C-alpha positions as CSV (number, residue, x, y, z in Angstrom):
1,M,-23.2,184.8,-119.9
2,S,-25.1,183.9,-116.7
3,Q,-24.6,180.6,-114.9
4,I,-27.7,178.4,-114.7
5,P,-27.7,176.6,-111.3
6,V,-27.8,172.9,-111.2
7,L,-30.7,171.5,-109.2
8,P,-31.6,168.0,-108.0
9,P,-33.7,166.2,-110.6
10,N,-37.4,166.8,-110.6
11,E,-37.3,169.7,-108.2
12,R,-40.4,171.6,-109.3
13,R,-40.0,175.2,-110.1
14,I,-40.8,177.7,-112.9
15,L,-38.2,178.1,-115.6
16,R,-37.9,181.3,-117.6
17,L,-37.1,181.3,-121.3
18,D,-33.3,181.5,-121.0
19,E,-33.3,178.4,-118.9
20,V,-35.7,176.5,-121.2
21,E,-33.5,177.5,-124.2
22,A,-30.4,176.2,-122.3
23,K,-32.0,172.9,-121.4
24,S,-33.7,172.2,-124.7
25,G,-31.0,173.6,-127.0
26,F,-33.7,175.5,-129.0
27,K,-34.2,179.2,-129.4
28,R,-37.4,181.2,-128.6
29,A,-39.0,181.0,-132.1
30,H,-38.6,177.2,-132.4
31,I,-39.9,176.7,-128.8
32,Y,-43.0,178.7,-129.6
33,N,-43.5,176.9,-133.0
34,L,-43.3,173.5,-131.2
35,M,-45.8,174.8,-128.5
36,R,-48.2,175.9,-131.2
37,A,-47.9,172.4,-132.8
38,G,-48.5,170.7,-129.5
39,K,-45.0,169.2,-129.4
40,F,-43.6,171.1,-126.5
41,P,-44.9,171.9,-123.0
42,Q,-47.1,174.9,-122.8
43,A,-45.9,178.1,-121.1
44,L,-47.6,179.3,-117.9
45,R,-48.7,182.9,-117.8
46,L,-46.9,184.6,-114.8
47,G,-48.1,188.1,-115.5
48,V,-49.0,190.5,-118.2
49,R,-45.6,190.2,-120.0
50,A,-44.1,187.1,-118.3
51,V,-44.3,183.4,-118.9
52,G,-42.5,180.4,-117.5
53,W,-42.5,176.6,-117.9
54,D,-42.9,173.9,-115.3
55,S,-39.4,172.4,-114.7
56,V,-40.8,168.9,-114.3
57,E,-42.7,169.1,-117.6
58,I,-39.5,170.3,-119.4
59,D,-37.4,167.6,-117.8
60,Q,-40.0,164.9,-118.8
61,W,-40.1,166.3,-122.4
62,I,-36.3,166.0,-122.6
63,A,-36.3,162.5,-121.1
64,E,-38.9,161.4,-123.6
65,R,-36.8,162.7,-126.5
66,L,-33.7,160.8,-125.1
67,N,-35.7,157.6,-124.7
68,N,-37.0,157.7,-128.2
69,R,-33.5,157.9,-129.8
70,T,-32.7,155.2,-132.3
């Protein structure tokens, strides 16, 4: 299993799917279902067969979920 580097908060970069899965705790199919429903940040097209996510958008999405806990 690969190590995901720890970066300072809000350092903007492109996250690939494995990093988004690790941060969110969700797998690919659920991430894409949430995206389709408008409940998860949209992926950015990087190439013909590559997508990534804005790290700041993912961190904000996670922070919103944590702030909405009851």
